N, C-alpha and C positions, 0 to 999 in steps of 0.2 A: 185643600188648596183652592185658592180663588180661581186659578186658571182652569182647573177641572170643572168647577161650577159653571164657568163661562162656556166651556165646550159642551157640557150637558144641556145648558140653556139653548145653545145653538141648535142642537138636535131636536129639542122639544119645539122650538119655534118653527123649524122647518117642517116638522110633522104636522103642526097645527096650521100651517099655511099662512103664518103671520109675517108677511113680507117686510113691513117696516122694522119690526123687531129683529128679524133675521139679518136685515141689512146693517142695523146698528151693531149687532153682535159680531158680524163679520168684520166690521170696521175696527172693533176692539181687538179682535184676534189678529188682524193685519198689523195694527199698530204695535201690538206685543211682539209679533214676529220681527218687525223692523227693529225694535229695541233689542231683541235677542241677537240679531245680526250685528248691530252696533257694538254689543258687549262681548263678542266672540274673542276679541283680542285683549280684553280687560284681564288684568292680573288677578283681581279678586271680584268676581261677579257678586252682586248683592243677593240677599235671600229672595226667593221667588215671590213670596207674598208681598214683600216690601217693593219689589220691582213692579209688580202688577198694580199695586195701590198707587204708586207714583205715576205710572202711565195713565191710570184712570182719572186721577186728580188733575193731571195736565189736560186730558181730553175734556173734562168738565169745564175747566177754566177757559179753554179755547171756545167751547160752545157758548158759555155765558157771555164772552166778549162779542161773539157773533150775534147772539140774541139782542144785545144792547144796540149793536149797529143796525140790525134789521128793523128793530122797533123805531129807532131814530129815523131810518130811511122810509118808514111806512110800508115795510114788506112783512106784514103780519103772517102770511102763509109760510114764509121761510123761517121766521122766528118760531112759529109753532112746530115746524119740523125739527128744529134744533132743540126745542124744549122736550120733545118726545125722545130724542136721542139722549139728552141729559137724564131723563127718567130711567131709561134702560141702563145707562152706565152706572148710575147711583145704586142700582139694585145689587151690584157686585162689590161695592165698597164695604169694608167692615164698618161697624158702628163707630162713628166719630165721637171724640170727647167733646162734651159741652164746655162752655166758657169757664164755669166754676171748676171743673175737673182739670182743664188746661192750666188755669191759674194755680191750682194746688200742685200740679206737676212742676210748673215753673218755679214756684216758691221752694219746693223740695230741692230742686237742682241748684237754685241760687244759694240756699243754705249749705248744701253739700260742697259746692265749689268755693264759697266765700266771695262770690261775685259782688262787686260794689258799684260798678259804673258801667257805662255803655261800652267801655273798652273790653270788658269781659264778656260781651254778648256772644262772641264767636264760640267760646268754650261752652256757654250755656246752650246755645243752639245746637252744637255738635252732640252734646249729651241728650238733649231733647229729641233730636232726630234719631239717634241710636236707640233710644228706649221706646219712643212712641211714634215712629215714622208712619206706621199703618193706621194710627188712630187720630192723626192731626192733619189739619191743613197748615202746612208750615208757613205760608204767607200770613195767615191770621196769628199764628203762634209768634212769629217774628215781631209783629206789632205789639203783642202783649208782653213779650220779653223786654222790648225797648221801653215800653211804658213802666215796667216794673223796675228797670235799672236806672231810670232817670230820677 
């Protein structure tokens, strides 16, 4: 499980005295804990690896937005700190599907559902998320589905 890998990496980073890495991993664990608390009242909590992957992808998206703003504002030192956090977070993500694999998965689901227009995008996205949530950036996948259905 990804969560166990993160906890083990925290111990290793602490023993090695790597303060920036330890801080980034603590941030990941804190965000996961907050998400767990939010989902306590949920009727059907998601699978743990899917939950962790979703949290990590959102964290990376936030960091990339911050990097763009820091670069735009001339704050290179803050942008570099965010890039370092992104590198640590990306270590824990499962291998992501490349564009060709994503298009193949989309084509298979479109053929299976008989989707013909953008009106069917919701069904395609739901199946794509159900089957490949841990392997895909759903934002990029959404754009590919929309392009495929147009």
